[in-house]
Biopython code that builds the backbone (N, CA, C, O; Angstrom):
import numpy as np
from Bio.PDB.StructureBuilder import StructureBuilder

atoms = [
    (1, "MET", "N", (23.366, 118.037, 87.865)),
    (1, "MET", "CA", (23.118, 117.316, 86.905)),
    (1, "MET", "C", (22.025, 116.130, 87.604)),
    (1, "MET", "O", (22.037, 115.722, 88.765)),
    (2, "ASP", "N", (21.262, 115.808, 86.690)),
    (2, "ASP", "CA", (20.007, 114.448, 87.157)),
    (2, "ASP", "C", (20.307, 113.429, 86.885)),
    (2, "ASP", "O", (21.114, 113.371, 85.956)),
    (3, "SER", "N", (20.034, 112.625, 87.260)),
    (3, "SER", "CA", (20.031, 111.279, 87.612)),
    (3, "SER", "C", (20.108, 110.615, 86.280)),
    (3, "SER", "O", (21.050, 109.828, 86.179)),
    (4, "SER", "N", (19.196, 110.770, 85.036)),
    (4, "SER", "CA", (19.260, 110.469, 83.726)),
    (4, "SER", "C", (20.710, 111.158, 82.951)),
    (4, "SER", "O", (21.419, 110.479, 82.208)),
    (5, "GLN", "N", (20.898, 112.139, 83.170)),
    (5, "GLN", "CA", (21.973, 112.738, 82.473)),
    (5, "GLN", "C", (23.291, 111.995, 82.918)),
    (5, "GLN", "O", (24.182, 111.842, 82.082)),
    (6, "GLN", "N", (23.450, 111.516, 84.240)),
    (6, "GLN", "CA", (24.492, 110.684, 84.583)),
    (6, "GLN", "C", (24.707, 109.325, 84.016)),
    (6, "GLN", "O", (25.790, 108.839, 83.691)),
    (7, "ARG", "N", (23.572, 108.797, 83.942)),
    (7, "ARG", "CA", (23.278, 107.219, 83.354)),
    (7, "ARG", "C", (23.624, 107.361, 81.845)),
    (7, "ARG", "O", (24.306, 106.486, 81.311)),
    (8, "SER", "N", (23.154, 108.493, 81.099)),
    (8, "SER", "CA", (23.235, 108.658, 79.884)),
    (8, "SER", "C", (24.932, 109.015, 79.698)),
    (8, "SER", "O", (25.360, 108.701, 78.587)),
    (9, "ASP", "N", (25.779, 109.528, 80.486)),
    (9, "ASP", "CA", (27.003, 109.809, 80.384)),
    (9, "ASP", "C", (27.866, 108.707, 80.634)),
    (9, "ASP", "O", (28.837, 108.427, 79.931)),
    (10, "GLY", "N", (27.470, 108.043, 81.717)),
    (10, "GLY", "CA", (28.115, 106.654, 81.954)),
    (10, "GLY", "C", (27.880, 105.688, 80.714)),
    (10, "GLY", "O", (28.793, 104.870, 80.606)),
    (11, "PHE", "N", (27.011, 105.591, 79.874)),
    (11, "PHE", "CA", (26.571, 104.733, 79.179)),
    (11, "PHE", "C", (27.511, 105.027, 77.975)),
    (11, "PHE", "O", (28.142, 104.128, 77.420)),
    (12, "ALA", "N", (27.570, 106.300, 77.608)),
    (12, "ALA", "CA", (28.272, 106.801, 76.206)),
    (12, "ALA", "C", (30.045, 106.429, 76.884)),
    (12, "ALA", "O", (30.876, 105.997, 76.085)),
    (13, "MET", "N", (30.307, 106.578, 77.867)),
    (13, "MET", "CA", (31.724, 106.241, 78.237)),
    (13, "MET", "C", (31.971, 104.717, 78.116)),
    (13, "MET", "O", (32.902, 104.255, 77.456)),
    (14, "ALA", "N", (31.080, 103.975, 78.790)),
    (14, "ALA", "CA", (31.088, 102.661, 78.295)),
    (14, "ALA", "C", (31.277, 102.186, 76.938)),
    (14, "ALA", "O", (32.098, 101.320, 76.639)),
    (15, "VAL", "N", (30.487, 102.780, 76.107)),
    (15, "VAL", "CA", (30.438, 102.568, 74.642)),
    (15, "VAL", "C", (31.795, 103.001, 73.996)),
    (15, "VAL", "O", (32.342, 102.337, 73.115)),
    (16, "VAL", "N", (32.371, 104.346, 74.581)),
    (16, "VAL", "CA", (33.729, 104.458, 74.173)),
    (16, "VAL", "C", (35.093, 103.622, 74.501)),
    (16, "VAL", "O", (36.063, 103.387, 73.781)),
    (17, "VAL", "N", (34.788, 103.230, 75.957)),
    (17, "VAL", "CA", (35.754, 102.351, 76.229)),
    (17, "VAL", "C", (35.761, 101.042, 75.776)),
    (17, "VAL", "O", (36.821, 100.424, 75.679)),
    (18, "GLU", "N", (34.780, 100.596, 75.514)),
    (18, "GLU", "CA", (34.496, 99.085, 74.673)),
    (18, "GLU", "C", (34.907, 99.230, 73.469)),
    (18, "GLU", "O", (35.499, 98.279, 72.958)),
    (19, "GLY", "N", (34.720, 100.339, 72.775)),
    (19, "GLY", "CA", (35.030, 100.626, 71.000)),
    (19, "GLY", "C", (36.649, 100.770, 71.306)),
    (19, "GLY", "O", (37.324, 100.143, 70.490)),
    (20, "GLY", "N", (37.214, 101.291, 72.060)),
    (20, "GLY", "CA", (38.640, 101.460, 71.997)),
    (20, "GLY", "C", (39.200, 100.178, 72.254)),
    (20, "GLY", "O", (40.142, 99.815, 71.548)),
    (21, "LEU", "N", (38.685, 99.290, 73.327)),
    (21, "LEU", "CA", (39.282, 98.213, 73.301)),
    (21, "LEU", "C", (39.167, 97.233, 72.144)),
    (21, "LEU", "O", (40.043, 96.420, 71.849)),
    (22, "ALA", "N", (38.013, 97.385, 71.520)),
    (22, "ALA", "CA", (38.003, 96.585, 70.039)),
    (22, "ALA", "C", (39.084, 97.064, 69.098)),
    (22, "ALA", "O", (39.814, 96.243, 68.543)),
    (23, "LEU", "N", (39.205, 98.285, 68.909)),
    (23, "LEU", "CA", (39.972, 98.959, 68.117)),
    (23, "LEU", "C", (41.626, 98.413, 68.582)),
    (23, "LEU", "O", (42.400, 97.953, 67.742)),
    (24, "VAL", "N", (41.943, 98.543, 69.889)),
    (24, "VAL", "CA", (43.155, 98.041, 70.029)),
    (24, "VAL", "C", (43.322, 96.623, 69.682)),
    (24, "VAL", "O", (44.319, 96.346, 69.015)),
    (25, "ALA", "N", (42.327, 95.444, 70.098)),
    (25, "ALA", "CA", (42.280, 94.129, 69.534)),
    (25, "ALA", "C", (42.576, 94.097, 67.988)),
    (25, "ALA", "O", (43.400, 93.276, 67.585)),
    (26, "VAL", "N", (41.936, 94.966, 67.076)),
    (26, "VAL", "CA", (42.103, 94.956, 65.437)),
    (26, "VAL", "C", (43.464, 95.180, 65.374)),
    (26, "VAL", "O", (44.188, 94.278, 64.951)),
    (27, "ILE", "N", (43.931, 96.243, 65.728)),
    (27, "ILE", "CA", (45.478, 96.922, 65.581)),
    (27, "ILE", "C", (46.327, 95.528, 66.097)),
    (27, "ILE", "O", (47.087, 94.966, 65.308)),
    (28, "ALA", "N", (46.156, 95.077, 67.327)),
    (28, "ALA", "CA", (46.791, 93.939, 67.894)),
    (28, "ALA", "C", (46.920, 92.719, 66.863)),
    (28, "ALA", "O", (47.992, 92.161, 66.626)),
    (29, "ALA", "N", (45.810, 92.407, 66.334)),
    (29, "ALA", "CA", (45.534, 91.405, 65.299)),
    (29, "ALA", "C", (46.469, 91.692, 63.788)),
    (29, "ALA", "O", (46.961, 90.792, 63.108)),
    (30, "TRP", "N", (46.540, 92.911, 63.544)),
    (30, "TRP", "CA", (47.091, 93.254, 62.509)),
    (30, "TRP", "C", (48.613, 92.973, 62.812)),
    (30, "TRP", "O", (49.316, 92.234, 62.123)),
    (31, "LEU", "N", (49.025, 93.649, 63.917)),
    (31, "LEU", "CA", (50.505, 93.803, 64.198)),
    (31, "LEU", "C", (51.044, 92.380, 64.351)),
    (31, "LEU", "O", (52.223, 92.185, 64.058)),
    (32, "PHE", "N", (50.293, 91.381, 64.778)),
    (32, "PHE", "CA", (50.747, 90.110, 64.930)),
    (32, "PHE", "C", (50.448, 89.225, 63.724)),
    (32, "PHE", "O", (50.879, 88.073, 63.782)),
    (33, "ARG", "N", (49.842, 89.561, 62.755)),
    (33, "ARG", "CA", (49.213, 88.858, 61.568)),
    (33, "ARG", "C", (48.357, 87.624, 61.599)),
    (33, "ARG", "O", (48.267, 86.552, 61.001)),
    (34, "VAL", "N", (47.740, 88.310, 62.626)),
    (34, "VAL", "CA", (46.349, 87.362, 63.041)),
    (34, "VAL", "C", (45.504, 87.354, 61.904)),
    (34, "VAL", "O", (45.582, 88.528, 61.539)),
    (35, "SER", "N", (44.713, 86.755, 61.077)),
    (35, "SER", "CA", (43.722, 86.698, 60.048)),
    (35, "SER", "C", (42.505, 86.754, 60.670)),
    (35, "SER", "O", (42.086, 85.626, 60.930)),
    (36, "LEU", "N", (41.622, 87.839, 61.080)),
    (36, "LEU", "CA", (40.533, 87.675, 61.632)),
    (36, "LEU", "C", (39.332, 87.095, 61.027)),
    (36, "LEU", "O", (38.372, 86.703, 61.691)),
    (37, "ARG", "N", (39.424, 87.041, 59.484)),
    (37, "ARG", "CA", (38.450, 86.702, 58.739)),
    (37, "ARG", "C", (38.493, 85.231, 58.828)),
    (37, "ARG", "O", (37.471, 84.627, 58.503)),
    (38, "GLU", "N", (39.427, 84.627, 59.183)),
    (38, "GLU", "CA", (39.544, 82.925, 58.999)),
    (38, "GLU", "C", (38.877, 82.543, 60.308)),
    (38, "GLU", "O", (38.373, 81.419, 60.317)),
    (39, "LEU", "N", (38.743, 83.539, 61.833)),
    (39, "LEU", "CA", (38.190, 83.001, 62.993)),
    (39, "LEU", "C", (36.871, 83.030, 63.093)),
    (39, "LEU", "O", (36.348, 82.594, 64.119)),
    (40, "PHE", "N", (35.960, 83.637, 61.865)),
    (40, "PHE", "CA", (34.566, 83.870, 62.037)),
    (40, "PHE", "C", (34.143, 82.436, 61.228)),
    (40, "PHE", "O", (34.918, 81.864, 60.462)),
    (41, "PRO", "N", (32.731, 81.947, 61.548)),
    (41, "PRO", "CA", (32.387, 80.598, 60.532)),
    (41, "PRO", "C", (31.810, 81.361, 59.203)),
    (41, "PRO", "O", (31.283, 82.457, 59.012)),
    (42, "THR", "N", (32.178, 80.217, 58.356)),
    (42, "THR", "CA", (31.993, 80.571, 56.918)),
    (42, "THR", "C", (30.465, 80.505, 56.588)),
    (42, "THR", "O", (29.982, 81.414, 55.913)),
    (43, "ASP", "N", (29.600, 79.371, 57.075)),
    (43, "ASP", "CA", (28.366, 79.117, 56.681)),
    (43, "ASP", "C", (27.430, 79.865, 57.789)),
    (43, "ASP", "O", (27.876, 80.265, 58.864)),
    (44, "TRP", "N", (26.159, 79.989, 57.404)),
    (44, "TRP", "CA", (25.296, 80.709, 58.307)),
    (44, "TRP", "C", (24.879, 79.489, 59.447)),
    (44, "TRP", "O", (24.849, 79.777, 60.644)),
    (45, "ALA", "N", (24.629, 78.394, 59.067)),
    (45, "ALA", "CA", (24.551, 77.502, 60.432)),
    (45, "ALA", "C", (25.279, 77.649, 61.646)),
    (45, "ALA", "O", (24.894, 77.709, 62.814)),
    (46, "SER", "N", (26.596, 77.701, 61.043)),
    (46, "SER", "CA", (27.721, 77.725, 62.292)),
    (46, "SER", "C", (27.622, 79.074, 62.819)),
    (46, "SER", "O", (27.504, 79.132, 64.043)),
    (47, "LEU", "N", (27.644, 80.253, 62.137)),
    (47, "LEU", "CA", (27.299, 81.396, 62.884)),
    (47, "LEU", "C", (26.184, 81.467, 63.551)),
    (47, "LEU", "O", (26.156, 82.175, 64.558)),
    (48, "ALA", "N", (25.020, 80.748, 63.132)),
    (48, "ALA", "CA", (23.647, 80.968, 64.107)),
    (48, "ALA", "C", (24.022, 80.084, 65.452)),
    (48, "ALA", "O", (23.575, 80.431, 66.545)),
    (49, "SER", "N", (24.835, 78.969, 65.317)),
    (49, "SER", "CA", (25.080, 78.243, 66.669)),
    (49, "SER", "C", (25.998, 78.971, 67.438)),
    (49, "SER", "O", (25.850, 79.065, 68.656)),
    (50, "ALA", "N", (26.894, 79.473, 66.867)),
    (50, "ALA", "CA", (27.985, 80.190, 67.649)),
    (50, "ALA", "C", (27.299, 81.569, 68.270)),
    (50, "ALA", "O", (27.845, 81.979, 69.294)),
    (51, "VAL", "N", (26.195, 82.316, 67.788)),
    (51, "VAL", "CA", (25.609, 83.152, 68.036)),
    (51, "VAL", "C", (24.562, 82.897, 69.301)),
    (51, "VAL", "O", (24.394, 83.642, 70.266)),
    (52, "ALA", "N", (23.852, 81.528, 69.001)),
    (52, "ALA", "CA", (23.188, 81.015, 70.213)),
    (52, "ALA", "C", (23.938, 80.494, 71.394)),
    (52, "ALA", "O", (23.377, 80.368, 72.482)),
    (53, "ARG", "N", (24.995, 80.236, 71.235)),
    (53, "ARG", "CA", (25.693, 79.781, 72.316)),
    (53, "ARG", "C", (26.442, 81.005, 73.203)),
    (53, "ARG", "O", (26.768, 80.976, 74.389)),
    (54, "GLY", "N", (26.580, 81.943, 72.353)),
    (54, "GLY", "CA", (27.309, 83.241, 73.118)),
    (54, "GLY", "C", (25.939, 83.582, 74.080)),
    (54, "GLY", "O", (26.092, 83.624, 75.301)),
    (55, "LEU", "N", (24.689, 83.807, 73.522)),
    (55, "LEU", "CA", (23.333, 84.433, 73.970)),
    (55, "LEU", "C", (23.083, 83.452, 75.230)),
    (55, "LEU", "O", (22.812, 83.933, 76.330)),
    (56, "LEU", "N", (23.173, 82.219, 75.052)),
    (56, "LEU", "CA", (22.927, 81.270, 76.230)),
    (56, "LEU", "C", (24.007, 81.408, 77.390)),
    (56, "LEU", "O", (23.610, 81.082, 78.509)),
    (57, "ALA", "N", (25.098, 81.774, 77.289)),
    (57, "ALA", "CA", (26.051, 81.941, 77.831)),
    (57, "ALA", "C", (26.030, 83.191, 78.802)),
    (57, "ALA", "O", (26.675, 83.219, 79.851)),
    (58, "THR", "N", (25.382, 84.024, 78.439)),
    (58, "THR", "CA", (25.096, 85.434, 79.083)),
    (58, "THR", "C", (23.621, 85.200, 79.997)),
    (58, "THR", "O", (23.159, 86.028, 80.782)),
    (59, "LEU", "N", (23.170, 84.181, 79.754)),
    (59, "LEU", "CA", (21.794, 84.316, 80.591)),
    (59, "LEU", "C", (22.072, 84.193, 82.201)),
    (59, "LEU", "O", (21.552, 84.946, 83.024)),
    (60, "PRO", "N", (22.869, 83.249, 82.485)),
    (60, "PRO", "CA", (23.056, 83.193, 84.049)),
    (60, "PRO", "C", (23.692, 84.755, 84.662)),
    (60, "PRO", "O", (23.642, 85.006, 85.866)),
    (61, "MET", "N", (24.190, 85.581, 83.810)),
    (61, "MET", "CA", (24.696, 86.756, 84.361)),
    (61, "MET", "C", (23.697, 87.691, 84.692)),
    (61, "MET", "O", (23.578, 88.406, 85.687)),
    (62, "LEU", "N", (22.642, 87.493, 83.167)),
    (62, "LEU", "CA", (21.705, 88.530, 83.331)),
    (62, "LEU", "C", (20.608, 88.120, 84.375)),
    (62, "LEU", "O", (19.876, 89.012, 84.804)),
    (63, "ALA", "N", (20.462, 86.978, 84.763)),
    (63, "ALA", "CA", (19.506, 86.541, 85.595)),
    (63, "ALA", "C", (20.159, 86.951, 87.124)),
    (63, "ALA", "O", (19.376, 87.220, 88.036)),
    (64, "ILE", "N", (21.222, 86.973, 87.288)),
    (64, "ILE", "CA", (21.902, 87.224, 88.350)),
    (64, "ILE", "C", (21.897, 88.833, 88.664)),
    (64, "ILE", "O", (21.757, 89.400, 89.747)),
    (65, "PHE", "N", (22.070, 89.302, 87.535)),
    (65, "PHE", "CA", (21.939, 91.040, 87.397)),
    (65, "PHE", "C", (20.445, 91.351, 87.824)),
    (65, "PHE", "O", (20.267, 92.207, 88.692)),
    (66, "TRP", "N", (19.382, 90.711, 87.268)),
    (66, "TRP", "CA", (18.245, 91.050, 87.326)),
    (66, "TRP", "C", (17.497, 90.956, 88.857)),
    (66, "TRP", "O", (16.565, 91.615, 89.318)),
    (67, "ILE", "N", (18.344, 89.804, 89.469)),
    (67, "ILE", "CA", (17.975, 89.498, 90.904)),
    (67, "ILE", "C", (18.346, 90.644, 91.672)),
    (67, "ILE", "O", (17.548, 91.226, 92.408)),
    (68, "LEU", "N", (19.795, 91.055, 91.483)),
    (68, "LEU", "CA", (20.446, 91.803, 92.300)),
    (68, "LEU", "C", (19.894, 93.429, 92.222)),
    (68, "LEU", "O", (20.045, 94.206, 93.166)),
    (69, "VAL", "N", (19.221, 93.808, 90.914)),
    (69, "VAL", "CA", (18.573, 94.792, 90.957)),
    (69, "VAL", "C", (16.949, 94.947, 91.370)),
    (69, "VAL", "O", (16.373, 96.002, 91.632)),
    (70, "ASN", "N", (16.377, 93.593, 91.353)),
    (70, "ASN", "CA", (15.155, 93.943, 91.738)),
    (70, "ASN", "C", (14.930, 93.278, 93.104)),
    (70, "ASN", "O", (13.764, 93.312, 93.496)),
    (71, "SER", "N", (15.867, 92.652, 93.937)),
    (71, "SER", "CA", (15.566, 92.032, 95.187)),
    (71, "SER", "C", (15.453, 92.992, 96.352)),
    (71, "SER", "O", (16.048, 94.068, 96.403)),
    (72, "ASN", "N", (14.626, 92.509, 97.302)),
    (72, "ASN", "CA", (14.354, 93.200, 98.309)),
    (72, "ASN", "C", (15.093, 92.760, 99.743)),
    (72, "ASN", "O", (15.035, 93.427, 100.776)),
    (73, "TRP", "N", (15.729, 91.620, 99.597)),
    (73, "TRP", "CA", (16.769, 91.027, 100.263)),
    (73, "TRP", "C", (17.863, 92.127, 101.083)),
    (73, "TRP", "O", (18.575, 92.894, 100.435)),
    (74, "PRO", "N", (17.879, 92.081, 102.531)),
    (74, "PRO", "CA", (18.726, 93.101, 102.767)),
    (74, "PRO", "C", (20.168, 93.217, 102.319)),
    (74, "PRO", "O", (20.671, 94.335, 102.202)),
    (75, "MET", "N", (20.908, 92.035, 102.044)),
    (75, "MET", "CA", (22.149, 92.027, 101.387)),
    (75, "MET", "C", (22.371, 92.452, 100.187)),
    (75, "MET", "O", (23.376, 93.070, 99.833)),
    (76, "MET", "N", (21.346, 92.108, 99.432)),
    (76, "MET", "CA", (21.340, 92.655, 97.800)),
    (76, "MET", "C", (21.063, 94.314, 97.964)),
    (76, "MET", "O", (21.726, 95.195, 97.416)),
    (77, "ARG", "N", (19.967, 94.495, 98.818)),
    (77, "ARG", "CA", (19.806, 95.931, 98.916)),
    (77, "ARG", "C", (21.127, 96.948, 99.299)),
    (77, "ARG", "O", (21.456, 97.958, 98.676)),
    (78, "GLN", "N", (21.726, 96.426, 100.405)),
    (78, "GLN", "CA", (22.998, 96.879, 100.718)),
    (78, "GLN", "C", (23.765, 96.796, 99.500)),
    (78, "GLN", "O", (23.906, 97.866, 98.909)),
    (79, "LEU", "N", (24.233, 95.890, 99.046)),
    (79, "LEU", "CA", (25.123, 96.092, 97.777)),
    (79, "LEU", "C", (24.809, 97.103, 96.815)),
    (79, "LEU", "O", (25.621, 97.937, 96.415)),
    (80, "ARG", "N", (23.445, 97.003, 96.398)),
    (80, "ARG", "CA", (22.968, 97.639, 95.491)),
    (80, "ARG", "C", (23.207, 99.238, 95.901)),
    (80, "ARG", "O", (23.469, 100.009, 94.977)),
    (81, "GLU", "N", (23.141, 99.665, 97.017)),
    (81, "GLU", "CA", (23.222, 100.899, 97.701)),
    (81, "GLU", "C", (24.698, 101.351, 97.441)),
    (81, "GLU", "O", (25.054, 102.413, 96.930)),
    (82, "GLN", "N", (25.461, 100.352, 97.884)),
    (82, "GLN", "CA", (26.965, 100.677, 97.954)),
    (82, "GLN", "C", (27.162, 101.104, 96.638)),
    (82, "GLN", "O", (27.567, 102.259, 96.508)),
    (83, "VAL", "N", (26.925, 100.284, 95.399)),
    (83, "VAL", "CA", (27.164, 100.442, 94.053)),
    (83, "VAL", "C", (26.670, 101.872, 93.849)),
    (83, "VAL", "O", (27.522, 102.694, 93.510)),
    (84, "GLU", "N", (25.467, 102.264, 94.002)),
    (84, "GLU", "CA", (25.241, 103.467, 93.630)),
    (84, "GLU", "C", (25.760, 104.992, 94.199)),
    (84, "GLU", "O", (25.590, 106.134, 93.772)),
    (85, "TRP", "N", (26.472, 104.434, 95.370)),
    (85, "TRP", "CA", (27.034, 105.365, 96.259)),
    (85, "TRP", "C", (28.503, 105.408, 95.761)),
    (85, "TRP", "O", (29.255, 106.280, 96.197)),
    (86, "LEU", "N", (28.880, 104.604, 94.972)),
    (86, "LEU", "CA", (30.548, 104.647, 94.397)),
    (86, "LEU", "C", (30.282, 105.188, 93.158)),
    (86, "LEU", "O", (31.123, 105.951, 92.683)),
    (87, "ILE", "N", (29.169, 104.917, 92.478)),
    (87, "ILE", "CA", (29.217, 105.387, 91.248)),
    (87, "ILE", "C", (28.926, 106.941, 90.780)),
    (87, "ILE", "O", (29.362, 107.634, 89.861)),
    (88, "GLY", "N", (27.779, 107.208, 92.074)),
    (88, "GLY", "CA", (27.651, 108.516, 92.130)),
    (88, "GLY", "C", (26.150, 108.981, 92.334)),
    (88, "GLY", "O", (25.879, 110.180, 92.405)),
]
sb = StructureBuilder()
sb.init_structure("model")
sb.init_model(0)
sb.init_chain("A")
sb.init_seg("    ")
for serial, (resi, resn, name, xyz) in enumerate(atoms, 1):
    if name == "N":
        sb.init_residue(resn, " ", resi, " ")
    sb.init_atom(name, np.array(xyz, "f"), 0.0, 1.0, " ", f" {name:<3s}", serial, name[0])
structure = sb.get_structure()
């Protein structure tokens, strides 16, 4: 199996796992009678603000990930090689 096939299989597995977690969360909300509709903003300004805050919160993690993937620093290169070895 080539590297690109392994990556797409890993991505598919991640989507299935995350989708399963979302389904479990919806079922748990139903069991505990938590109204999900009330948790979402009712107007577009609040929704846009919430989405912007969420995107802003992910920027530091994405920056660190980019540094990890593209760094030639020996410690980062060793960590990247260990992760690649563990994943397969």
